[in-house]
C-alpha positions in Angstrom: -0.3 -0.2 -0.3 1.8 3.1 -1.2 2.3 6.2 1.7 0.7 8.5 -0.6 -2.1 9.3 -2.2 -3.1 11.6 -5.1 -6.2 13.1 -6.5 -6.2 15.4 -10.0 -8.0 18.8 -8.3 -7.6 22.5 -10.3 -9.1 26.0 -8.2 -11.7 28.0 -9.3 -10.4 31.6 -8.1 -12.0 35.0 -8.0 -10.8 38.4 -8.6 -13.3 41.1 -7.7 -12.3 44.9 -8.3 -12.4 46.6 -4.4 -12.8 50.4 -4.5 -10.7 52.3 -1.9 -10.6 55.8 -2.5 -10.2 56.9 -6.2 -8.2 53.4 -6.4 -9.5 50.0 -8.3 -7.3 47.2 -6.3 -8.1 43.8 -7.4 -9.2 41.4 -4.8 -8.9 37.6 -4.8 -10.7 34.4 -3.2 -10.6 30.6 -4.1 -14.5 30.1 -4.6 -13.9 26.5 -4.8 -12.0 22.9 -5.7 -12.6 20.3 -8.5 -12.0 17.5 -8.8 -11.8 15.1 -11.0 -9.2 12.8 -13.3 -10.7 14.2 -16.8 -9.2 17.9 -15.9 -5.7 15.9 -16.9 -5.5 16.4 -19.8 -6.0 20.1 -19.8 -2.8 20.2 -18.6 -1.3 23.0 -15.9 -2.0 26.9 -15.7 -4.9 29.2 -15.8 -7.8 29.3 -17.9 -10.0 32.1 -18.0 -13.1 31.2 -17.1 -15.6 34.7 -17.6 -15.0 38.4 -17.4 -17.4 41.2 -16.9 -17.5 44.7 -17.8 -15.9 45.6 -14.5 -13.0 43.6 -14.4 -14.5 41.0 -11.8 -13.4 37.5 -13.5 -13.3 33.7 -12.8 -10.1 31.3 -13.2 -9.8 27.9 -13.3 -6.1 26.8 -12.3 -5.6 22.8 -13.4 -2.4 21.0 -12.6 -2.6 20.6 -8.9 -2.7 17.4 -7.0 -4.2 16.8 -3.1 -1.9 14.4 -2.0 -3.5 12.2 1.2 -0.4 11.3 3.5 -1.4 8.2 6.5 0.7 9.6 8.6 -1.5 12.8 7.9 -4.2 10.7 8.4 -6.2 11.9 12.2 -4.8 15.2 10.8 -8.3 14.7 8.0 -10.4 12.7 10.5 -10.6 16.2 12.4 -10.9 18.0 10.0 -13.8 15.6 8.6 -15.6 15.7 12.2 -14.8 19.5 12.8 -18.4 22.3 11.9 -17.0 23.2 9.1 -14.7 20.4 6.9 -12.6 22.2 4.7 -9.8 21.9 1.8 -7.2 24.4 2.2 -5.8 26.0 -1.1 -2.6 27.5 -0.5 -1.4 30.5 -2.8 1.8 32.6 -4.0 1.3 36.2 -4.2 2.9 38.4 -7.4 4.3 41.4 -6.7 1.4 42.9 -9.0 -1.1 41.5 -6.4 -2.3 38.3 -7.9 -2.5 35.0 -6.1 -1.1 31.6 -7.9 -2.7 28.9 -5.7 0.3 25.9 -5.9 -1.1 23.3 -3.4 -4.5 21.6 -2.4 -4.2 20.6 1.7 -6.8 18.9 3.4 -4.3 19.3 6.4 -5.5 22.6 8.7 -2.4 22.2 10.7 -0.1 22.7 7.3 -2.4 25.6 5.8 -1.5 27.2 9.4 2.2 27.0 9.0 1.5 28.6 5.6 0.1 31.6 6.6 2.8 31.6 9.5 5.1 31.9 7.2 3.9 34.4 4.9 1.6 32.4 2.6 -1.9 33.2 2.2 -4.7 30.6 2.7 -8.0 30.1 1.4 -10.5 27.6 3.0 -13.7 25.7 0.8 -15.7 23.4 1.6 -14.7 19.9 0.4 -17.0 18.5 -3.1 -18.5 15.2 -2.1 -15.8 13.5 -4.4 -13.1 14.3 -2.9 -15.0 14.1 0.8 -15.6 10.3 0.5 -12.2 9.7 -1.0 -11.2 11.6 1.8 -13.3 9.4 4.4 -12.2 6.8 2.8 -9.0 7.1 3.1 -9.3 7.9 7.4 -10.7 4.7 7.4 -8.5 2.9 5.9 -5.3 4.6 7.1 -6.8 6.2 10.7 -6.6 3.9 14.0 -7.4 5.7 17.1 -5.1 5.4 19.8 -5.9 3.9 22.9 -7.0 6.3 26.2 -5.4 5.7 28.9 -6.0 6.3 32.1 -3.9 7.6 33.8 -2.6 7.1 37.8 -2.7 9.8 40.0 0.0 10.2 42.5 -0.7 10.3 46.4 0.3 13.5 47.2 -0.8 13.2 50.7 1.6 10.3 52.0 4.7 11.2 53.4 8.0 10.2 51.0 10.3 9.5 54.2 8.1 6.4 54.8 
């Protein structure tokens, strides 16, 4: 059994123009993650899906891979059982302000580490087909450790006796 399971994904990013005084600034956010092997033939990179007259646009970033590691199955389990199960899209920001997704993960700890190291992270809901694969992966690879009750030390005893 492989230690890593890979799933081909693409990310839909939305650019909106936000007015700040007399200036207009682009604001980026991840809209969703799309799963599927049919995305392999599209190649890697950005494809314009649509653009409006005001500059708002949506782009499809293909060529990304969601990698699931057996030793992180517990983190995936916590993500799935939390209030908002999410995939985390990790992005680089170019000098002109464009966000480019380069990694997708289901591990919240990994996403938090990227935030601390100046990366930008967007959380998106897990699509149903990825949710099912992630759930199967966790069931196959995560074995909760047995809880052990710790024995309390009796502090009232005199240690000299």
